[in-house]
N, C-alpha and C positions, 0 to 999 in steps of 0.2 A: 577576634573582632572582624566583622564584615568588611571585605575588602572589594574594590571596584572590578568590574569586568573589563577586559582588555579591548574588545572590538567596539569601535565607535564610528559614526558616520564621518564623512569628510567635513571641512570647515563650513561648507554650505549646506550641510545637513542631509547630504545624499549618501544612501547605501546603493552603490552602483548609480543606476538612472532613477531610482526611486527615493522619495522624500522631498526635501527642499522647503522653500517658503513661498507658496503662491497665495498671497495675501494682499489687501489694500496697503498702500504705502503708509497710512498712519498706524497700522499694526507692526510694521517692521521693526521700529525702534523699541517697541514694547517686547517683541520676541527677542531681540538682540540683547536687551538688558536681562531678560530671563536667562538667556544662554551664557551670558557672562557670569551671572550669579551662580548658575549650575557649575560652571568650570572652576569658579573660585572655591565652592564649598565640597565638591564631590569628593575630593582627597583631603579635606580639612580634618585634622585629628579631632578637633572638639565637635564638628558637625557629625562625624562618624560615631563619636562616643555617644552623643545624644540620641542619634538614629538607632544605634544598637540597643541603647537602654530601653527605648520605647518598643522596639521589636520584641525584646525579652519580657519586659515587665508589663506592657499594655497589651500586646497582641498574643503573647505567650509562646513565641518561638523558642526553640526551633521545633517545627512540625515533623513527625516521624514518617518513615516509609513503612508500609504494612503489606505483608504477604497475604494475598487472598487465597488462602488454603483450599476452602470449600469450592470457590469458584474454579480455581486451578484444576481441582480434581474432577469436577463435573465436565469441564471442557476437554480434558485429556491431552493437553498439549503444553505450550510454554507457561512458566510461572508468571502470574500477574501480580505486580506490586502496585500500590497506590502511594503517591506522595500526598500526604493527608493535609492539603491546604484548608480543607474543610474545618479542621481543628482550630484554626486561628480564631481569635476573638472576632466576633461578628459573622463568622462562618464563611469566609472566602479569603482568596489571595489579595484582594483589593487593598487591604488595610496596609500591606507592605509599602504601597506606593503613596497612599494618602499620608501616612507618617512622614515619608521623605519630602513630599512636596509641600506639606504645611510647615515643616521646619525651614525649608527655603523661603516660603512666604514670610515667616516671622523675620528672617534675616534681611529681607527686602523691604521690611517696613509696611507690610500690606495689613489692612484691617479687616477686610472682607473677603469671604471665599465664595466662589460660584463654581458649580460643577454640572455635568450632565449625567444621566444614568439610564440604563435600559432595564435590566432585570432588578435593579435597586440596590445591588450589593455595593457598587462604588458609591451610591448616594449615601447608604447607611454608614460605610466606612468614612466617608467625607464629613457627614454630619457628627459622627463620634469624634473624629480627630479634632474637628473644629470646636466642639464643646470642650474637649480636653484642653485646647489651647486658648479658649476664651474668645473665639472670633465669630462674627456674624457669618451665617451660611445660608445660601440659597441654592436649591437643587432644581434643575430643569429635567423633566421626564414626560415623555410621550404620553398623551391622554389614554391611549390603548393600554400602554404599560402600567399606568396609574391603577387601571381596573384589574389587570392581571396580576399585579403585585401589591395589593392593598396593605398586606401585613408590613411589607418593607416601607411603604409610604408612611404608615403610623409610626414605625420604628424611628424614621427620620425626624418627624414631627416631635416625638417624645423627647429627642435630644436637641431640640430647638431650631431645627432647620425649617426654612420655609420651602414648601414644594410647589413648583409651578407647572401646571399641565400644559405641555405643547399642543396646540390645537390644529396646526397646520399640516398639509401633507397626509401621510399615513398615520401621523400621530404616534410615531415610535422613536427609536434611538436617533435616526438621522435628524428629525426635527427637533429633538431635545438639544443636540449638538448645535443645530442652526441657531436657535434661541439663546442658548447660553453664550455663544460667540458674540452675538449682537449685543447682549447685555454687557459683556466684558469690554467691548470697544467703547461703550457709553461711559464707562467708569473705571478705566484701566489704572488711574493713578493710585487708587486705594484698594482695588479688587485684584485678587489673584485668581486665575482660572486654573482649577485643579482638574486636569484632564485625566480620565480614568483608563484609557487603553493606549496601546502602542501606535496611535494614530495622530493625525494633526500636523500642523506646520513645525519645522525644526524650531526649538530643540526638544519638543514633547516626545516623539518616538525614543530618542535617546535617554531622556529623563526616566520614562516609564520602564524601559528595558533595565536601566541601571538599578532602580529600586526594586524591581521584581526578580533581578538575577540572583538574589539570595535563595530563591527556590531551587534553581539548578546546582548551585554551589553545595547547598546542604545535601541534596539528593545524590550528588556524585560521591561525596564522602561516605554518606549512609549506605549506598549500595556496595561500595567496596568493603565496609564493615559487615554488611549482611551476607554478601555472596562472594567476596574476595575478588570481584571484578565489577565491571560496568555493565548496564543492561544492554541487550541487543537493539532494543527499540525504546524510544521516548515518544510518547503519544500524548497529545493535548488537544482540546477543542480550540477552534479559532473563529472569532467573530471579528473584533478589532485586533486581537492577538496578544493581549498582555500576559495571560498565564502561559501561553504557549512559548513566547520569547523569554519568559522568566525561567521556564524549564529548559529550553534549548540553549540559552546563552552560554552556559559552562560546558556544553557537550559539542559545540559547533567545531571545535578543534580536535575532536575525537572521531576520526574517520570510521571506526568500528561500530559507532553507535548510530543507528538510522533515526533520523527525525521525521515524525509523522504528524502533520496538523489535520484535524478533522473538522470539516465545515458542515452546516446543515443543509441537506437536500429537501428538507420540509416535506411537503406533499408530492413532490416530484420535480423533474428538471425543466418543466415548462416555465415561461416568463411569469414573474410574480409569485411562484410557488416555493421558491427556495432563497437562500442567501449563501450560496456556493461560489464565493467570489473568485478565488484563486483557481478553482476548478473550471469555471465557466466564463470568467470575466475577461477583461483586456485592460491595458494600461490607459489611465485617465487621470484627471485632477479633480479632487473634491475636498472640501473642508481644509484647503490650504496646503496639501500635499499631493504628490503624484505616486500612484501605486496601481494595482490591479483594482478594477471596479466594474460593477454590474451596471449596464447602461440600457436606457429605453431606446426607441427607434430615433429619437432626436439627439442621442448622445448624452442625455442628462441621467443622473442617478436613477436607477430602475427601482420599481416597486419589488420589494423583498418580503419574505416570510419565513418564520421559524416558529415551532412550538414554544421555543425558548426565547424569552424577551431579551436576553443578553446576546444573542447571536444574529439578530435580524438587522444587519448593517450592510449597505451596498459597497463597501470598500474594505480595506485591510491594511494593517501596519506595513510600512514601506520595507522594513527588514524582512519580513516574510516574502513579499514579492522578489526581493533579491535573492533570498535563500531558494526560492522556487526555480528561478532563472539559472541560478548557479548549479542546480541539481543537488544542493546539499540537503534539502529537506523535500519531502514528498507531501503533497496535499490531496486528501481524499474527502469523501462526504458520507454522511449517514442521514437517514431519513427520520421523520417524527416516530414512525413506528419502531424503528431500530432503536432509537434513543429510549423510547418508552419501555421496550423490552429490557434494556439494560438497567433502567431506572428500577424496575421491579426485581430483576434478577439480583443485583447487588444488595437490595433491601432484604430480600428473603434468605439469600445464601450467606451474607456476612453481617447483617444487622447494621448496615451503613446505607443511609438514604442519600444518594447523591443529588446535586443540583441537575436541572435538565440540560444545562450548558455541558457540564462534566459527563453526562451520560452519553453525549455523542462520542467523546473520545473513548468512553468504556465500550460503547457499542463496536467501534473498530477493533479494539483489543479483543472482544469477544469472537469476532469474525477471524482475527489473525492467529490467536493462540492455538486453535486445533491444527493449523497448517504448519506448525513449527514443532520441533522436537522438545522433549521435557527438559533438556538442558538449557534451552533458550529463556530469555528473561524479557518481559515487556514492563516497562515503567510507565503508568498512567498518572498524569497530574489531575487529581481529584480537586479541581479548582474551588469548588464550593460545595456546602451541604444543601440538601433538598428541603429543609423546612419551609422555605419561601414558596416552594412549588407545590406543596401538599394540597392546599386548597384548590389550586387550579387542576391537578391531577384527579382529586376526589370528586370534583364536579364533573370532569370528563368521563370518569368510570361510571358515576351515577346515571349521566345522560346516555351512556352507552357508546360514546364516541372513541372511548379507549377501553380495551379489554385486557386485563392482566394475562401474561402468557399462560397458556393452558398447563405447562409443566409445573407451574408454580402455584396453582390453585390447591387449597387445602381440601 
């Protein structure tokens, strides 16, 4: 049975100096009620039994670890393993969290679900679990992302969700969160806000960490079974940080395992051309929590960009900020071009099409592996499959804005 992870924030919701509840007074009792419900049920045997039932029979867990033999041989260095979260029902890690949160919503007597989404994977998972549980569902998505991820929008609608395009600002993930929070405040009595990443005011970072920590627990045992030891590196992409903290959670207390989060450097490190928050940001408050954030000259959330709709967020989960400052995790960046190269390389060499988000993590593993000995092991969290991105990439290849790596051309 899935058990809970040991490390949690303090009573006020802080990981060190990051986290907390920076919200209007009317939201505090709503959040406190959620925190109380979470504490009540996170170790409740019946809740865990139901949670585990749906993880296995609805999502299809557990997901395997997979040795990329061809890629490893081509790079000539460390072994590269993938934690295959792309094999979850719906194609990403997001369903782990939506199952957990919607079971909380049921126990709290909520009738409606609202959520935000960037690349659409959280939206699809929310729509699916809401359909499963017979709950009304509304998804907020930036208008730009609606265009980039038309397939996922239609998938949500097929499962009965209403998709609302956020038209303000940059029309991406930040604005989707803004509008979802606004809608929640208006109808918090009957509505449950199902937040998709390890961000937001307390208790959301702890809740998302808890339900995603199944990824790291499985991987830890599976790597011991496959190699007789733990990996030298755990690598995951970081936007808000849910898939990364899910993988990292069970390895934080293993000092021999290096934790590496990979952010998008997009088109370059100039203002507005990337979303490398931990690499280039500074502490600040946004969306009800304190963490690293990218700021404009006035100190407001900066304009950000990534080829991946799931990574263009100007802040990051507070536990990642804590791990960075503590020196327990390292945060690096990968560009659009590097992510695209990794996207094609894994597709051609292993027959696995990765999500563009996950391709950033894979890009760093491809850089890292040749610098290490053949006895070294890198575990990459393949947080999602790339089906949702194929139309976007095909269009870019057709237009000539993306060229598949020369070494992979037939």
